[in-house]
N, C-alpha and C positions, 0 to 999 in steps of 0.2 A: 752627677753624671759619671759615667765610667770612662770618659775620654774617647769613646768610640763614636765615629761619625755616623749620622743617619743617612739614608739614601738621599733625602732632600739636601742635606749638607754637602754631600759629595757632588750631586748634580749642580748645585748652586756654585760650588767652587770651580767648576769647569767652564763656567760662562766667561766669554771673552769681553763682551760689551758691558760697560758700567752705566747704569741709568743715572738720571739727574739726581734723584733722591739719594741713591747710594753714594754718588760723588760728593754730595753736600754733607752727608753724615760722616763720610770718611774724612773730609776736610775738618769738620767739627771735632772729630776724634784727635786730629793732629794739633789743633790750636787751643782747645779747652784744657786748662790745668785741673783735671778731674781730682787728683789727690789733694791738691790745695783746697779746692772748693769743699770736698768732703770733710776735711779737717776743720774748716770754718763752720760747717753745719752741725757736725757731730755733737758739740755740747748742748745743742738745742733740740736735737732729734729725740723722739720718744724712745724709751728703753725697751718697751714691750713687756714690762713686768705686769701690767694690768690690761685686761681686754684682749682683743685679737692680736695675734703675732704681727709685728711690723715687717714691712719689706725693707730691704737694704737701702742705705742712704743713696748709694750710686744708682741703683735701679730707679728709685723715686725721682732723683734729680734728672736723670735722663728722660723719664716719662714727662716730667714737668716741662723740660726744655722742648721736647717734641710737641707738646701741646701749644707752647708759645710760638715756636718756629712755624708750625703748620696750621695754626689757628684751629685746634681740635678741642672738642669737649672731652670730658672724662671717658665717655663711651667711645668717642672718636679715636682717642689714643689707644684704647684697649683693642678696638677693631683693627687699627693700623698695625699693632703688634701681632695680632693673630694673622692678619693678611700677609705680613712679611714672612711668617713661618710657612704659610701655605704656598707662597709663590717662589 
């Protein structure tokens, strides 16, 4: 990315009310030691030298936790991510 905000980013940042899901995710951002967890996972994470390119550890960890917290399937978490960009 070039660091420039999209129109939806700008509109979203101007909202005053925080929804329950957003409040929950913000709280998780505060309390989860992301860097520590990533360091624990890193030695076991695929390198991406063979097959399809791998997603980043943090991205996959966040997606996994979203699945667990909100009881989502693989398709469900993917839809939730796309929906969050759309709203």
